[in-house]
N, C-alpha and C positions, 0 to 999 in steps of 0.2 A: 654337394648338389647335382642329382642330376639337369634344374631346371637352369642350372650354369653355365652344364654345355647346346643349348639348342640355339636355333639363331633368330635375334629378332620375334622375326615374322611366326616363329612357334612357340616362342613363348607368350605371343599375346594370344595364340593358339588359342593353346595349353586353359592360362589364366583364363581366357570369356568363356570355353567348355564347363571345369572348373561354376564359373553362374546357373547352371541349365540342369547339370545332373542329380540324380534326388537322392537323397538320404546316403547312402550306398554309393555313389562316388560312378556310379548307371548310367546311361541314355546310348542313345543308338548312333551306330558308328555309318551313316549313309554320308557322306559324302557330299551331294545334296541337305538328307537331311540338316546338315553342322552350319555348310553354307549359310541356305538359309534363317537358323534362330542364329548362331553370333553376328553375324554380317548382315539385315536384313538390309539395308541402303547400302551393302558397296554388290551386293547382286551380281551387274552391270563388268566392274569393275574388276574381281574374283576371281575364278573358275572351279571346280570337284577339286579338277585339279591343285590347285594350287593346293586348298585343303586334307587332300593325298598323298602329302607332302610333309603337309606340317608331321597330321594324325603320321603316318609313318617314322621320324624326327620322334616325339613325341611316346611311342608303342620302341624303337632303338633306341632311348638311351632310360630304359625301363622303367618310363614314368606313368604308363599306358597299360592295359591287354587290353586286344580285340580282339575277344571269341566268337559265337552261335549257336544263338538259341532256339529256338522254336522258330527256327526256319528265320529267323533275321537277325542281320548284323547287328554283335551290339561294345560297347567299351564298359570300363572302367579303366577308373581312375586309381595307380598301385596307395598305397597308403593315402585314401582321405582323408581318414577324421576327424568327417563329418560329425557333432551336435544330432543324433536319430534321435526325431523328431518323431516317424511314420512308422506303422505296427509292422505296414504287412509293403515286402519291396513290389517299385513295378512293373522289375525285371527278376531276371533269372542271373543267381549268378553266377560269375567260369567255375565251370570244375575243376579240378584239380589236380 
């Protein structure tokens, strides 16, 4: 399993990311937004460089795809397999 290849901090990042994504596994890929939403009480001890490192590790292990749509950097968790409740997607999907 690809998650097993992540270091501990990157795995925690990935698990936290799963809790803020929409039903399609998508969210913003901005390191500043990810830091603020995933680690709101640790913005003084963690940096956007930490987030970029963990995001890159997840991408390199095939867990996340980062893409651009409507001028914004977005991400999608690969094989998110969430039960879909939303009728409309909040974020555009990556182009195949």
